[in-house]
N, C-alpha and C positions, 0 to 999 in steps of 0.2 A: 533023612537032617537036607534040607538046603544050603548050598553056600556055592558062593559068586566068586571069582576068579579072577579079576583084573590084570591085562599086559599090558605092554608097552610105553608104558613112561618113556619120559627121559629128557636130556639138555639137548634144546634146540635152540638155533639162532632167530630173534624175532623176524616176520616172517614166511620160518620152516613149517614144515608139517609133522604132522603126527597122527597115527589109527590107533586106536585104543581097542584095545579087545576084553571080553567079557564070558567066560561060559559059568552059567549056572547045573550043578548038578541036583541030585537027588530029588526032585521032582518028575511023577510021571506025566502031571497034566502040562501043557503050553502056559507061559503066562499072560497072563493079559495085557500088563505094562512091563516095557523092559526102559529102563532109564540111564542118565547120569546126572550124578551131582558132582558141586567141587565145591572145597571151602583151601580160600589162602589166609597168609598168616595173619593171625589176629581180626579176619572177618566171618562174619556165617555164612552155616552150609545154604549154597544156594543152588537153583535148578542149571540145568543146563538145555539138556533136550530128555523127552521121552517119544516114545512108539510104543504103537499097539499092536496086536497080533495079526491087528486088519491093515497094520501099516499105515495107521495116522503117527500124524509128529506135530510135537510141540517142540520147541522152539526159547530162549530167551532172545533177548533182544539182543544182549552181547555176542551172543552163537548164532542168530540168524545170518543164514549170508557167506557165514565160515567156515562153521562146522556144519556135516551132515550123520546126523544117525539110520543106522538100518539094521534091521535081525538077517542072522545068517541061515543059511539051507539047514545048519545043524539046530536040533531044537534048542530053545531055552538058550540064546548066545546074541548078544548084541555087540554093536561098531559105532565106533566116532571116531570118525573123519574130522583131523580139524586141522585146517589151513590158514594161511596169514597170523600164525602166530604172534601175539604183541604180548610185551612182559608180564601185562596186567593180565595175560588165560593164568598165570603161575600160579599153582594151586595143586593141592591132593585129589585126585579124581574118583568117586565115588559111585561103582556100579549098581542099582536097582533094580528089584524085579518083586511081581506082584499082583494084585487082582482088579478087579474093577470097586471093588469096595474100598483094598489096603494096598495102591501102587507100590509102597514102599516096605512093602513089608516085609523085604531082605537089602542086605546089604553087603556087599563086598568091603573088601580092608580098604581098598585104594590102594591108588599108581602115583609117583608125583611125579607131575610136571611140570618143568623148569625151561621158562624162554627168557634165555640172557647171553648179549653177547661178550 
């Protein structure tokens, strides 16, 4: 059974940084794609960034230039370095993992990020 566990969320002041981590267990294969989505209160869930096993990345416009997604040396781990955080980045951040045809087959339970002074 595949499980994704996120960590690293918390409260940070505007302009600050956070690093989210996600570790997936239960798969003997390396996921084709891992990524991060977020959902703010009252809003739809939205893409933040994705990364393939070949290290190709894709960012939402809101994340490009401030956030960096990377895959760890350990199999099926992914990170999201978030810099220059803004109040509008406040959301629950979800880790995803999957395959070429089903890139978001698996989801974590989410980690809260709150940007506030």
